[in-house]
C-alpha angles and dihedrals in degrees: 000000000000114000119204116219121202137159141224131188116245118182090332093310129104125244116201116181136154124250127217117260107228100192101066097046092070096048097096145004111278116206145153115302096028124124110198140135087243089062090056089051090049090052090051091052092048090050090052087058092050094246102105119051103167127093115285103244105157091244117118101218135155094285091054091046091051090050091050091048091051091050092047093050093048090051097044092248128142102281102224100126091240123119106224130153097290094049090043093053091048091050095053096033091090096017115157089216087085091066112119112271090007093245111154137178109188149159115309098024125124118198145123088256091059089052090052091051090050089052091050090049090048092051089053095048099252101104120055101178134080112278106249105164092246116118101217134154094284091055091045091052091049091051092049092051091048090050092047093053094046099049095252131138104279103227102124091239124119106226127156095284094051092042091051091050091049092051093048102038113102118251111237143126091260092084093070091051092057095050121084104258091230090067090058095058117136127218088262090054091052092049092049090050092049092058090062088076100053107137096027106137125248114256121177107244090008119152103167139070088263088070140337138198115209099269092036088058092051092046092050096045096049094044098045100029098042110013088244122133113211128178115283102228133058091239094055092041089055092049092051131058131047122289115246121200091218124014120262125200107285095023119128114242121206135208137191109225100149106020116301128011106334107146134041142178141175118264111233100180136261092069093300136118135189119226146152104256120196092232100032108034115217108352143140119256138176125248087221092057111129090241100043101036097069091044097050113123102178143269137279134194126222093187 
């Protein structure tokens, strides 16, 4: 597949990123079990839309199928997990690859240009974290709020139109007053919110205060306590985010209880994390606990 390379100036630096070729993606049915360059392209398009957070490998596995199903359901398509002509047309109908010059900064990227965008968003009151150069869910949420308040397509991707608006919008404290305060939550805010649910029972598949499973708890807390949408399952949470050598407050910590990442919690500081345990419900535990310590896999940040 031919990739088109173009460039765009950003704060006196040059961004050079590939676009998505639309022609090849519709050439054939794409479905579970396939390994094909078109599948990798599909995964890239799904990531642009914030539905797919794993690495684009070209293999159509269960994570890709779940992402396709989610897209189909949200667009009133037949939810079969197969990318045929109808799903393909819906995918490219609002594709950001049609943006002039095709320059995109999007979820999952790490670059100096992303850091500069974060700084611009911070100056305008839409980004309340430290610019790191990693385009995570907090950055994506900030971009979407900026787009929403400037009459742009709300896709969470920094293309030429969004970049132009960022460069030309005035820097002032008024930006923060126009953004829903929940989207400006810090890691400490999210941790404080999470503690409200201590004692809530464990319910397999639960995503509400009537009962949580471990990833359902994380999903609910980040979404409702910080305006941040994170992947719903432990597997996709583990595949997304930025590795941290040691956990910081608000990072997600992972454990191997069944072979591979199978349990997760939110790090709250002082060697402790809050999680929805199958036998305890929502509770606070120590990373040095004799059960959790040998099963600890590491931590990842979504900020």
